[in-house]
C-alpha positions in Angstrom: 80.0 94.2 120.4 78.9 91.7 118.1 78.0 88.7 120.1 78.0 86.5 116.1 81.2 84.7 115.5 84.6 85.9 113.3 84.0 83.6 111.3 80.7 83.0 110.5 79.6 84.4 107.1 77.2 87.5 105.6 74.5 84.9 104.9 74.7 83.0 108.4 74.9 86.3 110.0 71.7 87.8 108.1 69.9 85.4 109.7 71.2 85.2 113.1 71.6 87.8 114.1 69.6 88.8 117.1 68.6 85.6 117.7 68.7 84.8 121.5 69.6 80.8 122.8 67.3 78.9 121.5 64.5 77.2 124.3 62.7 74.5 124.2 59.1 75.2 123.1 58.6 78.4 121.8 58.9 79.9 118.6 61.7 79.4 116.6 61.4 83.1 115.9 60.7 86.0 118.2 56.7 87.7 117.3 56.4 91.3 117.1 54.9 92.4 121.2 52.1 95.2 120.4 51.8 96.6 124.3 52.4 99.9 124.4 52.1 100.5 128.8 53.2 97.1 130.5 52.4 95.8 133.8 54.6 97.5 137.1 53.2 95.5 139.9 54.6 96.6 143.1 58.1 97.9 142.0 59.6 100.8 140.7 59.5 101.6 137.2 62.4 99.8 134.6 62.8 97.9 138.2 65.4 94.8 137.7 65.3 95.9 133.4 61.8 95.1 133.5 60.3 97.2 129.8 57.4 100.4 131.5 56.2 101.8 128.3 57.2 101.5 124.6 58.6 104.5 124.0 61.6 104.7 125.9 61.6 100.6 126.5 60.5 97.5 123.7 61.5 93.9 123.6 60.1 93.4 119.3 62.6 97.4 118.9 65.1 95.7 121.2 65.2 92.3 119.0 65.7 94.7 116.1 68.4 96.6 117.7 70.0 93.9 118.7 70.9 91.8 115.8 71.2 95.2 113.1 74.3 96.0 116.0 75.8 93.1 115.5 76.2 93.4 112.0 77.5 97.4 112.7 80.0 96.1 115.2 78.5 98.4 117.4 75.1 99.2 119.9 72.0 100.4 118.1 69.8 102.5 118.4 66.6 102.6 115.9 64.3 105.0 114.7 61.2 105.6 112.8 62.4 106.7 109.7 66.6 107.3 108.9 66.1 110.8 109.0 64.8 110.6 112.5 68.2 108.7 112.7 70.8 111.0 111.4 68.6 114.0 113.0 69.1 112.8 116.8 72.7 111.9 115.6 73.0 115.7 114.7 71.1 117.2 117.4 71.7 114.7 120.5 75.5 115.6 119.9 76.2 118.7 118.3 75.1 122.6 119.4 74.7 125.9 119.1 77.8 128.0 118.1 79.7 124.3 117.4 80.2 123.5 113.5 78.9 120.8 111.8 80.8 119.5 108.4 78.7 117.5 105.7 78.6 116.2 102.3 77.5 118.7 100.1 76.3 116.4 97.2 74.9 114.2 100.0 71.3 112.9 100.3 69.0 116.1 99.9 67.3 116.0 102.7 69.9 115.7 104.9 71.7 119.4 103.4 67.8 120.9 103.7 67.1 120.0 107.8 71.0 121.6 108.1 69.0 125.2 106.2 66.2 125.3 107.8 66.8 123.6 110.7 70.4 123.1 112.2 71.1 126.5 111.1 68.2 128.3 112.9 69.1 126.5 115.6 73.4 128.0 115.4 74.6 125.5 114.5 77.2 126.4 111.5 77.0 123.9 109.2 79.5 123.6 106.1 78.7 121.7 103.3 82.7 120.1 101.6 82.4 117.5 98.6 82.4 113.9 98.9 86.0 113.4 97.2 86.8 116.2 98.7 86.1 116.0 103.0 89.1 113.4 102.9 91.9 116.0 101.6 90.0 118.9 103.5 90.7 116.1 107.0 94.8 115.8 105.3 95.4 119.7 105.5 93.5 120.3 108.6 91.0 122.2 107.4 88.1 120.3 109.8 89.8 121.2 112.8 87.6 123.1 115.5 84.6 120.9 113.7 82.4 119.4 116.3 81.1 116.9 113.8 82.2 115.3 110.7 79.4 113.9 108.7 79.8 111.5 105.9 77.8 109.8 103.4 79.9 107.1 101.4 78.6 105.9 98.9 77.5 109.2 98.3 73.5 109.3 97.4 73.0 109.9 94.0 76.2 110.1 92.2 77.7 107.1 94.2 81.2 109.0 95.2 83.6 107.3 97.9 85.6 108.4 100.7 88.5 106.9 102.5 86.7 106.7 106.0 90.0 105.7 108.2 92.2 108.5 106.9 88.7 110.8 107.9 88.7 108.8 111.1 92.2 109.7 111.8 91.8 113.3 111.1 88.8 113.8 113.1 90.0 111.2 116.3 93.2 113.7 116.5 91.3 117.0 116.3 88.5 115.7 118.9 86.0 115.6 116.3 82.8 113.0 115.6 82.8 111.1 112.6 79.1 110.0 111.6 78.8 108.2 108.7 76.1 107.7 107.1 76.0 104.0 105.4 72.6 103.1 103.8 73.9 102.9 100.7 76.2 100.3 101.7 74.5 98.7 104.4 76.3 96.4 107.3 77.3 94.2 104.9 78.9 96.0 102.6 81.2 98.3 104.7 81.7 99.1 108.4 82.7 102.4 109.7 82.8 101.6 113.2 85.9 99.1 112.4 87.3 102.1 109.9 87.4 104.0 112.8 83.7 106.1 112.5 82.8 107.0 116.0 79.1 106.4 115.2 77.0 104.2 111.9 74.1 106.2 110.5 71.5 103.6 108.2 68.2 104.8 106.6 67.1 101.3 107.3 63.4 102.4 104.6 66.4 101.3 101.5 68.4 97.8 101.4 68.5 96.8 105.1 64.7 96.0 104.9 64.4 95.6 101.4 61.4 95.7 100.6 59.6 99.3 99.9 57.5 98.7 102.6 58.6 100.1 105.6 59.8 103.6 107.1 62.9 102.4 109.9 66.0 103.6 110.3 69.5 103.1 113.2 72.3 104.5 114.8 74.8 102.5 116.3 78.2 103.1 117.8 80.8 101.5 120.1 80.3 104.6 122.6 78.6 103.7 125.7 78.5 107.6 126.5 77.4 108.4 122.7 74.8 105.6 123.1 73.3 107.2 126.4 72.9 110.6 125.2 70.9 109.4 121.7 68.8 107.1 123.5 67.6 110.3 125.6 67.3 112.4 123.2 65.6 109.6 121.6 63.7 108.8 124.5 63.0 113.0 124.7 61.7 113.4 121.3 60.1 110.3 120.5 61.5 109.0 117.3 60.7 105.6 118.3 59.7 102.9 116.1 56.2 101.0 116.1 56.5 97.5 117.5 55.2 96.2 114.1 58.0 98.2 111.5 60.8 96.6 113.7 59.4 93.4 113.8 58.9 93.1 109.6 62.5 95.0 110.1 64.0 92.5 111.5 62.7 89.3 109.9 63.5 91.3 106.5 67.4 91.7 107.2 67.3 87.5 107.1 67.5 87.9 103.3 69.8 90.9 102.8 72.8 88.2 101.6 70.8 87.0 98.8 69.0 90.2 97.9 72.5 92.4 98.0 74.5 89.2 95.9 71.4 89.2 93.3 71.3 93.6 93.5 74.8 93.7 92.9 74.9 90.3 89.9 72.5 92.8 88.4 74.1 96.0 88.8 77.7 94.5 87.2 75.6 94.2 84.0 73.8 97.3 84.1 76.1 99.1 84.3 78.1 98.0 81.4 75.1 98.5 78.8 74.7 101.2 80.0 78.1 102.7 79.3 78.2 100.6 76.2 74.9 102.4 75.2 75.5 106.0 72.8 72.2 107.2 74.9 73.6 106.9 78.0 76.4 109.5 79.4 78.3 109.7 83.5 78.1 105.9 84.2 78.7 105.7 88.0 79.1 102.1 89.7 82.3 102.0 92.2 82.9 98.2 91.1 83.8 99.1 87.5 87.6 99.4 86.6 86.6 102.6 84.9 84.8 104.5 87.8 87.0 107.3 89.6 86.4 105.8 93.0 87.1 102.1 91.8 90.7 101.6 93.8 89.0 103.4 96.8 85.8 101.5 97.1 87.6 97.8 96.3 89.5 98.4 99.2 87.8 100.3 101.4 84.5 98.2 101.0 83.4 94.5 101.6 81.1 93.9 98.7 79.3 95.9 96.1 76.1 97.6 96.0 72.9 97.6 94.0 72.9 101.4 92.6 74.0 102.9 89.9 73.7 105.8 88.5 74.7 107.4 85.0 72.2 110.5 82.4 69.8 110.5 79.4 70.4 113.7 77.4 67.3 115.4 79.2 63.5 115.2 80.8 62.1 113.8 77.3 64.0 110.9 77.3 64.0 109.2 80.5 60.6 110.2 79.6 60.7 107.8 77.2 62.8 105.3 78.7 60.1 104.6 81.1 56.7 104.4 78.3 59.1 101.8 76.8 60.4 99.7 80.3 58.4 96.9 81.8 60.8 95.8 84.2 62.3 99.4 85.2 59.1 101.2 87.3 59.6 105.3 88.3 59.7 105.4 92.2 62.1 106.9 94.4 64.5 105.6 97.2 66.7 102.3 96.5 67.7 99.2 98.0 64.4 97.6 97.3 63.9 94.0 95.6 62.4 95.6 92.7 64.1 97.1 89.9 63.6 101.5 89.9 65.1 104.8 88.0 64.8 108.1 90.0 64.9 111.1 87.3 66.6 113.0 90.9 66.2 116.6 89.3 62.3 116.2 89.9 62.9 116.3 93.3 65.1 119.3 93.3 67.0 118.6 96.1 70.5 117.9 94.5 72.3 120.4 91.5 72.0 117.3 88.8 71.0 117.3 84.8 67.1 116.8 84.2 68.4 113.1 82.2 70.7 112.4 85.6 69.2 108.8 86.7 69.4 106.5 90.0 69.5 102.7 89.3 68.4 100.9 91.8 68.4 97.0 90.4 65.6 94.2 92.2 66.2 91.0 92.6 64.5 90.2 89.6 66.2 87.9 87.1 69.2 89.6 86.0 69.0 88.8 81.9 65.3 89.9 82.2 66.3 93.3 83.9 69.1 93.6 81.7 67.2 92.5 77.8 64.3 95.4 79.4 67.0 97.9 79.9 68.5 97.7 76.7 65.1 98.1 74.9 64.5 100.1 76.7 67.4 102.6 76.1 66.4 101.7 72.1 63.4 103.0 72.4 65.1 106.2 73.8 
């Protein structure tokens, strides 16, 4: 469980998470350790908790994991990518013949993993839309599942699901609940506190937030689940590199500041998009007009910087991008640069050709909004 005082705010927690007590004469922040093997001496491997080999234990990864775990409210394991984290979550805990429920509108690579790998291994995968998973749980339709995976807010359409309601149902039926918390981040939503068994993050995105890392993690409050996941990671070798783990820990310090600016900009961007005649289908769960507004404001701790909307077609998107100066075409989200991603070009989401995911960066809000308005007018 978290060692951070309950009364500390998000900014303090972001900076101080994972820190050891200060020792005079030692560095203010830990430096990365680049060793793969460690000296064993005349003792057995891992005696007294000593490190032996970087694939299974490493001080730099451990520092990052301690920090993320304190924000999540559980014990954290880091992974080389977000997909490595979600793969471990499923593969370590679900077996051939088990029933796995996935969001039909969640991250498309998770669905590709299910279609191309999990089903091949005999796992019975079922898909339910994010907005329908809580209703399915209430009806008892999820009874008999080994695991239910939520992604809330969903990527890319930003639907929100009631984590606590699904957690009550899965706990009663003996299923495990894993929540992909990538979009919200640990500051925006705490699935473990809402009753989930596991929370998963693609830390490539907002948690580290500079578009220069591949990282992922899984956190849990269960020692049994933690041990099973660690065994999977140790055997399969999905451990992150030391430098990436160190950069991730360093980058987390500004998470509160980045999220605040991104959310401020997202609120303004959503209003500009909603008012423009070239735009349809604006989604941002903190607009009172959004269908997820009531649940998002009750369940989540703060807004996110991602907005979705649609232009007429691919040609309209091309005109928008040609006119924009601050909105860069790039996939992924949560970074310090404002980016826009036409989701249909990747082929994994059932969305129209002009559907866009806007990821608001930390540039000045007024500049981003002015550039958005000018680019939309060019459409």
